[in-house]
N, C-alpha and C positions, 0 to 999 in steps of 0.2 A: 504494500500500500504506500502511496505517496503521502506527503505531509498534509495533503488536502483530502485524504480519505478515498482517493480513486486508485484502482489497481494499476500497477506499473504495466506498461506494454511489455510483452515478452521480448526477450533479447534474441536476435537471430545470431546464434553462435557462428554459423558458417560465413556470415558477412564480416566477422571480425578477424583481423590479422593476428599473428603471433608476435609477441614482444621480442625484439632482438636482444639476446642476453648472453652472458658468460657465467661459467661456474668454475670454481677452483678446488681441485682435490689437492690439498696441501698435506704433504707427507713429511714425517720426521725421519731421522736416520734409522729408526727401528721399523720403518714401513707402516707406522700407525697414521691414521687419518685424523685431521683436525675437524672437529664439529663444534658448533656453538648453538646455544639455546636461545630462541627468539624471546625477546623481552615480553614479560607478561604471560608466559606459557610455562607449564611444567613439563611438557612433552614434545614440543616442536623443535627438534634439533635439525641442523642442516649444515652443509658446507657453504663457504662464502659464495655469493652469486649476486648478479645485478645486471642492469641494463647496459647495453653498448651505446655510448653517446654518438651523435651524428659525426661522421668523419673519423671515428675511432676504430682501430682493428681489435679483434678479440683478445689478443695477447696484451695489448696496452690496457684494455678495459679490465682484464683480469687482475693485473697488478694495481690499478687504481681502486678497484673494488676491495681488494684485500686491505689496502691502506685506509679506505673509508670505513670498512666494517670491523676490522680487527686491529687497526692502529699500526700495522706494519706491512711492508711489501718485501721484507727480507726473505727472498726465496730465489731459487735457481729454476729456471724453466726446464722441464723435462720433455713434455709432449703436449700436443693439442689433439683433441678427438678428431677422428677421420671425417666424421660427418656431424651435423648438428643433431641434437636430441630435442624432441618436443614433448610437452605435456599440456593438457587442457585443464583449465580450472573446473572444479566441480560446479554444478548448477547454482548452489547456494552462494558461491563467491563471484560468479559471472556477473559483471556489471557493477560490482561493489568495490573491487580493487583496481588500481591503476586508472581511476576515473572512468572505468567502463570501456577503455579503448582497446583492450586486448582479450583474446579468448584463452590465452595461455602464454607459454614462453617457448621460444626456439633457442636452445642454448648450445654454444660451443663450450667444451670443457677443456681445461688446462690442468695437467699434472705438474706440480712444482715441489721441489725439496726445500723445506724450511731451513734457512741458514742463520737465523737469529737465535736469540735466547728466549726462554719463556717470559722474561721480563719485558721483551719487546712487544708482546701481545697485549694490547690495551683495548678493552671494550668501551672505555669512557671516551668515545669519539665525539665529533661535533654533532652527529645525529645517531645516537646509540640504537642499534638493532638487536643486540644480544646482551644477556645478563650472566652467562656462564659459558665456559668452554672446556674441552677436554680432548685428549688423544685417545682414539679407540682402535681396536683391531678392525682392519678393513672389512672383514667378513661380517662384522656386526652392523655395518653401515645401513643396509636396507631396512633392518628392523627398527631403526630410530627415526625413520623419515615418514612424514605424512603419506597416507596411502596414495594420493593422486600423483605424487612425485616418485614413488617407489620404482616404477619401471625404468625411469631415466637413471636413477641411482644404480640400479642393477646393471644396466647397459654400460654405464661409465665405469663401474667397478670391473666388469668383465673386460672392457677394453684396456684398462690400466693395470690389471692384475699382474702382467709380466714385469712392469716397472716396480710394483710393490714387492714382488718376490726378489728382485735384484737388490732392493734396499735392505730387505731382511737378511740377505746374504745366505 
């Protein structure tokens, strides 16, 4: 319902584009993956991700997003996903997030090795998105992610599994 008591017009999902986006699988020297919990949630963990700005390439966007979201971009580039990965917003979020402009996200994913110290990770950024963070075993990743993003996380994990194995030695 709108604020005037009238029902909202249904949103035509098919007419909406995907938001150009990047995600970062940040790995430590033990092959563990960085995840952070969204502010105000007890259960919404995710890897850093965000929109690609006009004129920006995915790699540049990935390092910018890390800096904006976790306070550091101290990382060494390892790989970029071979193809973009898409997810659709669930019906209850469609039209409510991103000012209703997108049906979901089309993400290029970057794997990077963290080169800083844990003191470099700062969630008290200019626009905080997370209130906690941790390193986890990569295989636990899909179980922490909201259901509508899980297929993307499973595909990214499958693609980067050889890199993770190399870090684990």
